[in-house]
N, C-alpha and C positions, 0 to 999 in steps of 0.2 A: 813557587812550589808550596804545596799544602804542608802546614806545620805537622810534624809527626804526632803531636798530641791530638790533633783533630782526626787522625785515622784510628785512634783507639776507641773501643766500645765503652759504653757507660759503666759497665761492671768493672772493667780494668781501671778506668779513670778513678772511680769511687774508691777502689781498693788502694790505689797508689796514693791518693790524697789522704786516706785514713792512716796509711803507713808512713806518711810524711815524706814519701819519695817525690811527691809533687806538691806544689802549693796551689791553692785555689786561684791565686793571682796569676800564676803561670798558665793554668788551664783556661781561665777566662780570657786572658790577654791573647792567647793563641787563637781562640775561636773568634774573638773580635777582629783579629788580623785577617782571618779567613773570610769573615763577613765583608770586611772592607775590600778584599781582593776579588771576591767572586759574586757577591750579591748584586752589583750593578748589572750583571749580564742576565740574571734570572729573576730579580725582583721578588724574592721570597720573603724577606724580612722588611716590613714596611715602616716600622718605627723602631729605632735603635736607641738604647739608653746606656751607652758605653761608660760614662762617668759613674752613673749609679751602680752599674754592674761591678766596676773595679772597686768601688767603695764597699760593696757587699762582700766581694771576695777578700778584701783586706780584713773585714770583721770576721769572716769565716776562718781565716788563718789564725787570727788572734784567739778565737774561741778554741780551736783545736790545740793551740799552744798551751792553753790552760787545761787541756784534757777533756774538753767538752765537744763531743761529736754532735752536730746539729740534727743528724738523721741520716737515712740511707742515701740521700742525694747530696750529701755535704759537698759543696764546692762545684757541683755540676752546672754548667750553663744550660739554660732553657729559654726557648722563645714560645710565648703563649699565642694561641690562635686569636685573631682579632675579633672573635665573638666572646671571648672571656673578659669580663670586666677586671681591670687591673688598677688598683688604687694609685693615683698619682701618675699614671701612664695613659696616654691617649688610647682610646678604644673606639673605633669607628664603625664596627660591624660591616665594613665595606660600603657604607651608605653616606651620601653627601649630607644627609640629615644630621649625622653624628660626626662629621669630619673633624670637629674640634672638641669632641666630648672627652673629658677627663673624669673618670668615676671617682667618687669619694670612698668607695668600698670595693674590695676584690671579691671575686667569686669564691665559692668553697674550694674548687679545684686549685685556684691560684694560692689560696691560703695554705692548702695542704702541701703544695710543692715548696712554698717558702718555709713552712715549718719543718719540712724534711731536709732543708739545707740547700735546695737548688737556688741558683742565682739567675735572675731574669736579665736577659740581654736585649730583649725586644719583643715585638709582636709579628706574627706571620700572616700573610695575606690570605683572604678568603673571598668567595663570591659575595655579592650583596646579600646580607642577612643569611649567608650560608646556603642560598638557594641555587641548586644546580651543581653538577660535578665537572665544572670548568671554571678555574680560578681567575676571574677578572672582575673588576668593579670600576665605577666612575671616579673613585677617590685615588686609587693607586695604579690602575691599569691591570695588565695581565701578568701572571707568573708563568715563566717559561720552563719547559721540561729540560733539565740539564743534559740529557742524552741527545737531544735535538731541539735547538732553540725555536724551531718552527712548529713544534708540537706542544700540546697542552700537558700540564702536569696532573690533570684531573682535579677533583675537589670533593667536598669543600675545604678539606684540610690540605690544600695544594701547597701553600707556603711552607707548612711544617714538613711535608714530605720532601720538598726540594731542599730545604735547609739541612735536613738529615743527609740526603743523598750527596750533598756537596761538602759535608764535614763542617758546616757552620754551627751546628749544635749536636750533642750526642743523644738528646731526648727532646720530644716535642709532644704537646697535647693536641687533642682534636675532639670533634664531635661527630656523631654518626647517626643520621636518621635513615637514609636510604643507601649508604655506602661511603660516607664522607671520610671515614678512617681507612676504609679498605680500597676504594678505587684509586686515590692518589698514591697509596702505598704500592699498589700494583703498577701504576704508571711510572713510578720513580725508583723501583727496585729496593724498597725498604719494607719493613714489617708494620702492619697496623692492625689493631685489635678492637673489635666492637664487643665490649664486655656485656654481661647480662644486665638488663635494666636494674638499677639500684646498686650494682657493684661499686660504681663510682658515683656517689650521690651528687645530684645536680642542684645547685642553688646559686643565684636566684633563678626562678623559672615561673612562668605564669600557669604552667600545667604540672603541678607537683606530682600528680598521680599518673601522668602519662608514661608509657613504657616505649614509646616510639623512638625518641631521640635520646642518645646516651653520650656521656663524656668518656674519653678513654685515652690510652697511650699509643704513641708511635715511636719507633726506634729503628736502628739498623739491624738489630738481632733480636731473637726471641728472648734471650736471657735479659737483655736490656728492657724489653717490654715488661717482664716479670718484676724486675727491680723497680721500675717506675710504678707498676701497679701496687707494689708493696707500700708505696707512699700515698697512693690515691684512693685505695679501697677502704672499706670499713664503714660502720654505721654513723649517722649524724641525725640529730633530731629535726633538723630543718628539712629533711627529705622524708616524706611519708612512705616511700617504697625502698628506702635504703636497706640493703642486706646486712644481717648482723654478724656474718663471719668476719673475724679479725683479719686485717691486712697482712699480718706477719707471715701467713701461710705462703704468700707469693715471694717471700724471700728465701724459701727453702730450695734445695737442689732439684733440678727439673728432670733428672734422669729417671727412666722407667722402662720396664720390659713390656713390649707390646706383642709378644708372641700370642697368637690366637685371637687378638682383638679384631673384631669385625668392622670393616670400613666399607661404606656404600660409595660406589663410584658413579658419578653422573652419567646419564645417557644422552637425552636431548632436552631435558627440562620442560617437557610438555610441548616441544616443538619450537622453543625459542631460537631465533637465529643467533649463531655465534661465529665470529670471524674465524676463518679456517686456520690462520696462524695461531690464534689464541687456543683453539681446540687442540691443535697439534702439540703445542708446547705444554699445555696442561696434561694431556693424556700421556705424554712422555714421562711424566713423574709417577705414574701408577706403579712402576717397578720399584720406586723408592719405598713405598709402603710395603710392598711384597718382600723387599730386602729386610724389613723390620720384623718379618714373620707375621704380618697382619694377614687376615683373611679378607681379600678385596673382592667384592662382587658388584656387578652393575645393578644398581637399584636406586630409586628416587622416591622421596616422600610425595604424597599427593598434595600439591600446592594450589589446588583449585580454590578460587576466590581470593588468593593472597594479593593479587593485583588490586582488586576492588577494595579489599580491607586496608591495604597500605595507602592507597590514594584518598580514601575517605578520611582516615586518621590524619594524613598529611595536610589535607585541605583545612580540616578543623583546627589543627595546630597553628596554621598560618593565620586563620581568622583570629584566634585567641592572642597570638603574639604580635601580629602586625596590622590587624584590621583597623584600629584607631589611627595608626601612623599613616596608612595609605589614605584614609579619608582626609587627613590633614595635609598630606604632602604628595598627593597623587602624581604630579609631574616629575617628582624626584625619585620615584620607585620604578624598577624595571618591570616590563610587561608580564614576565612569567610569575612574579610574585602577585601582581594584581589578578592574574588568571586563577592562581590557587585560591586567593581570598574570595573572589567572586564565585568560584565553584563551591567553596565551603558554605558560603551564605545562601546558595540555592538549594542546598541539601535539606530534605525534609526529615522530620523526626523518625518517620518509618525507615528511611534510607539509612540513617545513622544507627538505629536500633538493629536493622538487618545486618549491617556491616559488623557490629559488635558481636552479634550472635554467631556470624560466620567466623569471626576470629576465634571464638571459643572452640568451634568445631575444628578449625585449622590446628589449634594447639593440641587437641586430643589426637588428631591424625598424626601430627608430628611426634607426639609422645609415644604412640604405639610403634611408629617407624623406628625411633631412636631406642626403643627397648630391644629391637633386633640388631641395630648397628650403633656402635658407640660414637662413630664419626661419619660425617658425610663430606665428600670432597667434590669440588666443582670449580669452574672459573670464577674469579673475582668479578671481572668485567667481561662483557660480550665483545669488546673491541680493544685493540691496542691504542696507545696514545694517538690522537687525531690532530688535525691542523688547528693551530692556536687561534686562527681567525674564525673558526667555526664555533658558534656558541654551544651547540650540542649536536649529537649524532642524529641524522635524519633517516638513514637507512643502513641495514646490516645485511650483507650477502644478498642484496637485491630486495630485501623486505623493508618496506617503509615503516618508520616509527610513528606512533599516533600522538606522541606528546614529547616535550623536552626532556622527560625522564625515562621514557620507555626503553632506552638503550642500556639502562643500568638495572634491569630486572633481576639479574643474577645476584645483585646485592640487596635490593629492597624487598624481594620476595622472602629472603631470609630474615630481614628486619621484622617483617610482619609476624613471624613465628615467635619472636622474643628470645631466640636461642643465641648464645654467644658464638662469634665467628671471627676468624683471623685471616689476614692476607700475608702470605710469605712469598718471597721471590721464587719463581719457577723457571726462568730463562729469558731469552731475548728473541725478538723477531729477526728476520733476515736483515732488516734495516738497523738493528742494534737497539731496539726499544724494549724496555722491560715489560714482562708479563707476570702476573701473580697467580698463585693457587689459593683458593679459599677452602678452609676447613671449618666445619660446623660441629659443635659438640652438643651433648645433652643439656637439657634445661638447667641453667645455673652452674654447669660444670666448667667454669672458667679455668680452674686449675688443670683439669684433664686436657683441656684445649691447649693450654700453654705447653704441657708435657708432650703432646703429640706434635705440635708445631716445632718444638725444640728438637725432637727426635728426627723429624723430617729434615730440618735445617742441617743437622749434623751429618745425616746420611746422604743428603743430596749431592754434596761436594761442589755446590755451585760457587761458593766463596764470594768475596766482595769484588765487584766490578765497578770501579769509580768512573764517573763521567769525566771525560778528558779535560773539560774546563775547570774541574775542581782540583786537579793535581798539578 
C-alpha cells in the first residue's frame, strides 16, 4: 500500500514539515519505501542514493530544531533528471559514453534545489542525451507508463513524470526543448511547465544565449509547480539570458478572477493531424474556461515557419552540444542524434540566417495574437501514450510523419515562439491513458500562466487518479 505521506502534495508536505508535524526523515523514508516497492515495475528512478538522502534528512531536521528553515523546499524529496550534473552522484545523460560518470560539480538547478532545502533521493531516466519523446536508452532501458506498462511515458522527462505519478517523489525537475516537460506530463497525468527562457537560468551549457531548451518544474499539482519555481527562478550571472524578476513572486497565492479574460481555443493548428481521442478529451475542457467566465473563442496564431525555425535551431544545438562526442564515439550514439548533427552540419549560413529572421517574424505575429488573447489552449501532444516498443510515432490518423519528432509539433511549435506553456491533466482515453491540455501565456508571463492553470485545475474537478500499481 502507498504510504499516506506519498499521497500528499508538495505544498502540504512542506507546510507540515515547517510546522514540525512531520520530520524530513519520515517524509524521505516513506518515499524511499515507495521507490523500493514500485520502481522495479516502471524503471523511473535509475540511480538511488538512499543513505545519502537519509543523512541529508537528518541534517534538515537538526537545522529546523535549531530554528533554521533551509528554504521553501525544506525536507522535500526530489529526483533530478539524469541530464542534470549532480556532484558526487552518477550522471549518465542516458549514454554508454557516460555510464560511469560522476560529476565534480552540480548544475545551477541542482544547486538551487539543495539550497532551498530539497533532498536528493536519486536520478530519473531520460532518452539518450534527452533526444526524443520516448524514454529509453542503452544504459538503463525503457521507463514504462504506470497506467499501462505496455505504453510509453513520453519524454524526455519521462522518469520524472512516472516518479511523480507513482508517488515516489512530490517534485521533479526536467528540461524542455520541444515538449520534454509537457509531453511526459500529459502521458502520465501530472503537471509540467515550460517556463520562459531565462526564468530558470541554465548552467552549465554550451549555448548560454540559446532560448530553445529550458529547465523547469514538474509536479502533481499547479500549486506544487509554483512552489518549486519559487526555488528555481531568479537571476544568476552565469546565465546571460537570466530574467531579473525575483523568485519570491511564485510563492504568492495563485487565486485570480478570470472574468472577461479572452482565451483562444485551437481549431486545427494549420491542418496538423491529432488523434481523435485526444481532440475529444481536450475539447471537452472548453467549458471549464467558460465556467471561469472567460471569453473563449476559436482562434489560432499564425505559426507559419515555426517547424522550420525549430528544426534549424534544434539541429544547431545538437551540433554544438554533441558534435565532438559523435565524432569520437559514433558507434555508441543512436541514429537520431547523428541525423540531427549531420543535418545541422549541412546547413548553410544563408539557411541559418533565414531561420533566425523568420523566428523574429514569428515572435511578432505571436505578440500581436497574444495582445488579443491572454491565453491559448490546445493539446499538449497529438497522440495518447503509444506502445513502448515503438521508438516514435510514424503516423497519426492515417497521416505519415516525416521525422522522429514530427508527431510532437503541438509542443515544439510553441517552443519556437519562446512563450511559456504548461501541461495540466485533462482526462483519460477509453483505455484509461492520461491526456493533457496545454495552455500558453503571453511573453514572459509565467505568473499569469500558473494562475490560469491553477484556476483550471480547481474548476475541472478531475482530481487525482492514481495508477493501480502505485497504490
